[in-house]
C-alpha positions as CSV (number, residue, x, y, z in Angstrom):
1,M,76.9,-14.5,-47.3
2,Q,78.6,-11.4,-46.8
3,E,77.3,-10.0,-50.0
4,K,73.8,-11.4,-49.4
5,I,73.6,-9.4,-46.2
6,I,74.6,-6.1,-47.7
7,Q,72.3,-6.9,-50.7
8,L,69.4,-7.3,-48.2
9,K,70.4,-4.0,-46.4
10,Q,70.0,-1.9,-49.6
11,E,66.8,-3.6,-50.4
12,I,65.3,-2.6,-47.1
13,L,66.5,1.0,-47.1
14,G,65.2,1.3,-50.8
15,Q,61.7,0.3,-49.3
16,L,61.9,2.6,-46.3
17,K,62.2,5.5,-48.6
18,N,58.6,5.0,-50.1
19,I,57.1,4.0,-46.8
20,K,53.9,6.6,-46.3
21,R,52.0,4.9,-43.7
22,L,52.7,3.5,-40.1
23,E,50.9,0.1,-40.7
24,V,53.1,-0.6,-43.8
25,L,56.2,0.5,-41.9
26,R,55.3,-2.1,-39.1
27,G,54.7,-4.9,-41.6
28,L,57.9,-4.3,-43.3
29,E,59.8,-4.2,-39.9
30,I,58.2,-7.7,-39.0
31,K,59.4,-9.2,-42.4
32,Y,62.9,-8.5,-42.1
33,L,63.7,-7.7,-38.6
34,G,60.8,-9.9,-36.9
35,R,61.5,-13.2,-34.9
36,K,60.9,-15.0,-38.3
37,G,62.2,-12.2,-40.6
38,E,64.5,-12.6,-43.5
39,L,67.5,-10.9,-41.8
40,T,67.2,-12.8,-38.7
41,K,67.1,-16.0,-40.6
42,I,70.5,-15.3,-42.0
43,L,72.0,-13.8,-38.7
44,R,71.1,-17.2,-37.1
45,S,72.9,-19.2,-39.9
46,V,76.2,-17.1,-39.2
47,A,76.4,-19.7,-36.0
48,D,77.1,-22.6,-38.3
49,L,80.2,-20.8,-40.1
50,G,84.0,-21.4,-39.1
51,V,85.6,-19.3,-36.5
52,E,87.1,-16.9,-38.4
53,E,84.4,-16.2,-41.0
54,K,81.8,-16.1,-38.1
55,K,83.9,-13.2,-36.2
56,T,84.0,-11.3,-39.5
57,L,80.2,-11.7,-40.6
58,G,78.7,-11.4,-36.9
59,K,80.4,-8.1,-36.7
60,L,79.2,-6.8,-40.0
61,A,75.5,-8.4,-39.2
62,N,75.4,-6.9,-35.9
63,E,76.3,-3.3,-37.3
64,I,73.8,-3.7,-40.2
65,K,70.9,-4.7,-37.9
66,L,71.3,-1.8,-35.4
67,E,71.7,0.7,-38.7
68,L,68.4,-0.7,-40.0
69,A,66.7,-0.4,-36.3
70,N,67.9,3.2,-36.2
71,R,66.3,3.9,-39.7
72,F,63.2,2.1,-38.5
73,A,62.9,4.4,-35.7
74,E,63.6,7.6,-37.7
75,V,61.2,6.7,-40.3
76,K,58.5,6.1,-37.8
77,A,59.1,9.3,-35.8
78,E,58.6,11.3,-39.0
79,L,55.4,9.3,-40.0
80,E,53.9,10.1,-36.4
81,K,54.4,13.9,-37.0
82,T,52.3,13.9,-40.1
83,V,49.5,11.8,-38.5
84,G,48.0,14.7,-36.4
85,A,48.3,16.8,-39.5
86,S,46.6,14.5,-41.7
87,Y,43.4,15.3,-43.6
88,V,40.0,14.3,-41.8
89,D,36.6,14.3,-43.7
90,A,34.2,15.8,-41.2
91,T,31.4,14.8,-43.4
92,L,31.7,11.0,-42.5
93,P,29.7,9.7,-39.5
94,G,31.4,9.1,-36.3
95,E,31.6,5.9,-34.0
96,E,27.9,5.3,-32.4
97,I,28.4,5.9,-28.4
98,K,25.7,4.1,-26.7
99,A,23.9,5.7,-23.6
100,G,24.0,3.4,-20.5
101,H,21.1,2.3,-18.6
102,L,19.9,2.7,-15.3
103,H,19.3,-0.7,-13.3
104,P,15.7,-1.3,-12.7
105,I,16.3,-1.2,-9.0
106,T,18.1,2.2,-9.3
107,I,14.9,3.4,-11.2
108,M,12.7,2.2,-8.5
109,Q,14.9,3.6,-5.8
110,N,14.8,7.1,-7.4
111,E,11.2,6.9,-7.7
112,I,10.8,5.8,-3.8
113,E,13.0,8.7,-2.8
114,D,11.4,11.3,-4.8
115,L,8.0,10.2,-3.2
116,F,9.2,10.2,0.4
117,A,11.2,13.6,-0.4
118,S,8.3,15.3,-1.1
119,L,6.5,14.2,2.1
120,G,9.4,15.6,4.2
121,F,11.3,12.5,4.7
122,M,15.2,12.5,5.0
123,V,16.9,9.8,2.4
124,L,19.9,8.3,4.7
125,D,22.4,5.7,4.3
126,G,24.3,3.5,6.7
127,P,27.1,1.2,6.9
128,E,27.0,-2.5,5.3
129,L,29.6,-3.9,7.6
130,E,27.7,-3.6,10.7
131,S,28.0,-4.8,14.7
132,D,25.9,-7.1,16.1
133,Y,24.5,-4.6,18.5
134,Y,22.9,-2.2,16.0
135,N,21.9,-5.1,13.7
136,F,20.2,-7.3,16.4
137,T,20.5,-6.2,20.1
138,A,19.5,-2.5,19.7
139,L,16.4,-3.7,17.6
140,N,15.0,-6.0,20.7
141,I,16.7,-9.0,19.5
142,P,19.1,-10.0,22.1
143,P,21.5,-12.8,21.9
144,L,19.7,-16.3,21.7
145,H,16.6,-14.6,21.0
146,P,14.7,-17.2,18.8
147,A,14.1,-14.2,16.0
148,R,17.6,-14.2,15.2
149,D,17.0,-17.6,13.5
150,M,14.8,-15.8,11.1
151,Q,17.9,-14.3,9.4
152,D,21.1,-16.5,8.1
153,T,23.7,-14.0,8.7
154,F,27.3,-13.7,7.3
155,Y,29.5,-12.9,10.4
156,I,33.2,-11.5,9.9
157,D,36.1,-13.4,11.5
158,H,36.6,-10.8,14.1
159,K,35.9,-11.1,17.7
160,N,35.6,-8.7,20.3
161,S,37.0,-8.4,23.7
162,K,34.9,-11.3,25.3
163,G,35.9,-13.7,22.2
164,E,32.6,-13.1,20.7
165,L,32.0,-12.6,17.0
166,D,30.2,-9.2,16.9
167,T,30.8,-7.9,13.4
168,L,28.7,-8.8,10.3
169,M,27.2,-7.7,6.7
170,R,23.8,-6.4,7.7
171,T,21.1,-8.7,7.1
172,Q,18.5,-5.6,7.1
173,T,18.4,-1.8,6.8
174,S,17.0,-1.5,10.2
175,P,20.1,-0.6,12.0
176,M,19.6,2.9,10.7
177,Q,16.5,3.2,12.8
178,I,18.7,3.2,16.0
179,R,21.8,5.3,14.3
180,A,19.3,7.9,13.2
181,M,17.5,8.2,16.5
182,Q,20.9,8.8,18.0
183,K,22.2,11.2,15.7
184,Y,19.1,13.3,15.0
185,G,16.8,12.9,18.1
186,A,13.2,13.6,17.6
187,P,10.9,14.5,15.8
188,L,12.6,12.3,13.1
189,K,11.4,11.2,9.3
190,C,13.7,9.4,7.3
191,I,13.9,6.0,4.5
192,V,17.2,4.0,4.4
193,P,17.2,2.6,0.9
194,G,20.3,0.2,0.9
195,R,21.9,-3.3,-0.1
196,C,21.7,-6.2,2.5
197,F,23.3,-9.7,3.1
198,R,22.0,-13.1,3.9
199,S,23.4,-16.4,3.8
200,E,20.6,-17.7,1.7
201,A,20.2,-20.7,-0.9
202,T,19.7,-18.8,-4.1
203,D,16.7,-19.7,-6.3
204,V,14.8,-17.6,-8.5
205,R,13.0,-15.8,-5.4
206,H,16.1,-15.6,-3.1
207,E,19.4,-14.1,-3.5
208,H,22.4,-13.3,-0.9
209,T,22.7,-9.8,-1.9
210,F,19.5,-7.8,-2.3
211,Y,18.1,-4.1,-1.6
212,Q,15.8,-3.1,1.2
213,V,14.1,0.2,1.9
214,E,13.4,1.3,5.7
215,G,11.2,3.9,6.6
216,L,11.0,5.6,10.2
217,M,8.8,8.6,11.6
218,I,8.9,9.6,15.3
219,D,7.0,12.3,17.0
220,K,4.5,13.0,19.4
221,G,1.0,11.5,19.2
222,I,2.0,8.9,16.5
223,N,-0.5,6.1,15.9
224,F,-1.4,3.3,13.4
225,S,-3.4,5.8,11.1
226,H,-0.3,7.7,10.4
227,L,1.5,4.6,9.2
228,K,-1.6,3.6,7.3
229,A,-1.7,7.0,5.5
230,V,2.0,6.9,4.4
231,L,1.7,3.0,3.1
232,E,-1.4,4.2,1.1
233,A,0.4,6.8,-0.5
234,L,3.2,4.8,-1.4
235,G,1.0,1.8,-2.8
236,K,-0.9,4.4,-5.3
237,K,2.6,5.9,-6.4
238,L,3.8,2.5,-7.3
239,F,0.9,0.6,-8.7
240,G,-1.7,3.0,-9.7
241,P,-4.4,5.4,-7.8
242,K,-6.9,2.6,-7.3
243,T,-4.5,0.5,-5.3
244,E,-6.0,-0.8,-2.0
245,L,-4.2,-1.4,1.0
246,R,-4.8,-4.1,4.0
247,M,-3.0,-4.6,7.2
248,R,-3.0,-7.9,9.1
249,P,-1.2,-8.5,12.5
250,K,2.3,-10.1,12.2
251,F,5.3,-10.5,14.7
252,Y,8.3,-8.4,14.4
253,P,10.5,-8.0,17.4
254,F,11.2,-4.1,16.8
255,V,7.6,-3.1,16.5
256,E,4.5,-3.5,18.7
257,P,1.9,-4.2,17.3
258,G,3.4,-5.5,14.2
259,S,1.5,-5.7,10.6
260,N,2.0,-7.1,7.2
261,G,1.1,-4.3,4.5
262,E,-0.8,-5.8,1.3
263,Y,-1.7,-4.3,-1.6
264,S,-4.5,-4.9,-3.8
265,C,-2.9,-6.9,-7.1
266,F,-2.4,-4.3,-10.0
267,L,-2.5,-7.2,-12.6
268,C,-6.0,-8.5,-11.7
269,S,-7.4,-5.6,-9.7
270,G,-7.8,-7.6,-6.7
271,K,-9.9,-10.4,-8.9
272,G,-7.3,-13.0,-8.3
273,C,-4.3,-14.3,-10.7
274,R,-1.1,-16.2,-10.8
275,L,0.7,-13.2,-9.7
276,C,-1.1,-12.8,-6.4
277,K,-1.7,-16.6,-6.1
278,N,-5.6,-15.8,-6.6
279,T,-5.6,-14.0,-3.4
280,G,-5.9,-10.7,-5.1
281,W,-3.5,-9.4,-2.3
282,L,0.3,-8.9,-2.9
283,E,2.3,-9.1,0.3
284,I,4.8,-6.0,0.3
285,V,5.6,-4.3,3.4
286,G,6.3,-5.3,7.0
287,C,5.4,-2.6,9.5
288,G,4.3,-1.4,13.1
289,L,4.7,1.0,15.9
290,V,8.0,1.3,16.9
291,H,9.0,-0.9,20.1
292,P,9.5,1.3,23.2
293,E,12.9,-0.8,23.8
294,V,13.8,0.3,20.1
295,L,13.0,4.0,20.9
296,R,15.2,3.7,24.2
297,A,18.1,2.2,22.5
298,G,18.0,5.2,20.3
299,G,18.0,7.8,23.0
300,I,14.3,8.6,22.8
301,D,11.9,8.6,26.0
302,P,8.8,6.2,24.8
303,K,6.6,8.3,27.0
304,K,7.0,11.4,25.0
305,Y,7.4,10.0,21.7
306,Q,6.0,7.5,19.4
307,G,6.9,6.3,16.2
308,F,6.1,3.9,13.2
309,A,8.5,2.0,10.8
310,F,8.2,-0.2,7.8
311,G,10.5,-2.1,5.4
312,Y,10.1,-3.8,2.2
313,G,12.5,-5.6,-0.4
314,L,13.3,-3.3,-3.3
315,D,14.0,-6.3,-5.3
316,R,10.5,-7.7,-4.8
317,L,9.1,-4.3,-5.8
318,V,10.8,-4.3,-8.9
319,M,9.9,-7.8,-9.8
320,L,6.3,-7.3,-9.4
321,K,6.3,-3.9,-11.3
322,Y,8.2,-5.4,-14.6
323,G,7.2,-9.0,-14.3
324,I,10.7,-10.3,-13.5
325,N,10.7,-13.9,-12.6
326,D,14.1,-14.3,-11.5
327,I,15.7,-12.5,-8.6
328,R,19.3,-13.6,-9.9
329,L,19.0,-11.4,-13.1
330,F,19.6,-8.2,-11.1
331,H,23.3,-9.1,-10.3
332,S,23.7,-11.2,-13.6
333,G,25.5,-8.2,-15.5
334,D,23.5,-9.5,-18.5
335,L,23.2,-6.6,-21.0
336,K,20.1,-8.2,-22.9
337,F,18.2,-7.8,-19.4
338,L,19.4,-4.2,-18.6
339,K,19.0,-3.0,-22.0
340,Q,15.1,-3.4,-21.4
341,F,14.5,-0.7,-18.9
């Protein structure tokens, strides 16, 4: 047994003299010193020997194992020094580093921001974790108002001094109307793109996380014609110069009067198709003149200033423009989907 251990040691040391590459060294170390290596197997068999023989061979085996481990470390250090100085053929092709892709929602958001920036609008951002006051009450939707039933809300388990839940994930970008008025006063022109959250049952058209764009303009003498002009510019930018706009009355608690902005279908040019449900029109934007109570909540006198506001789903715009039939693809992380844009 003793001769066998010494012979194996000489064999390993002899092979170490000819090692030129780190991967070969690693393979040799596993072969002899690994958990199932040849030297390891011999060392385990020492346990079956007698007491005296076990003492002698055990001491010798441990000394040899330590010597070999040190020698392996020395050879490894020598090889690592030469790696940096090794020859590199610069004519060989390198690894292809693929460029990333902008998300389709980001592409659309950038396009819209560029348009409104050119019209003199500020681009603002706001908190996604919002208070009940800014998300509802300040927007003329007080507690117990039936309009709250239109939005299924994620409330945060945090109660105020009255024992009420007053913190939530914002259901719309509209809270920034109040915050912008309080910070900048009037006159004011801004848009607010951002992420919103609602407790939705997800399907091809609904998602619990989605994007909106809010628009707000406040000045003296603002009327419905100003709102229509801005929305017409938006439609022509997104869907082409021949796009038409029609506006139909609709109730929204934070505007008075309120309206639905509908654009002529860019796919069929208003003739009627599957995309527009054969109506020739696409319902895109909710809008109206800012309610006096909302102006007051923002610290602005409605007798001196008037304004208009509009909002639309950024996801829906992207789905219409690119013909995407499932909103859940936006947050799927599917590279096959994202690489198309």
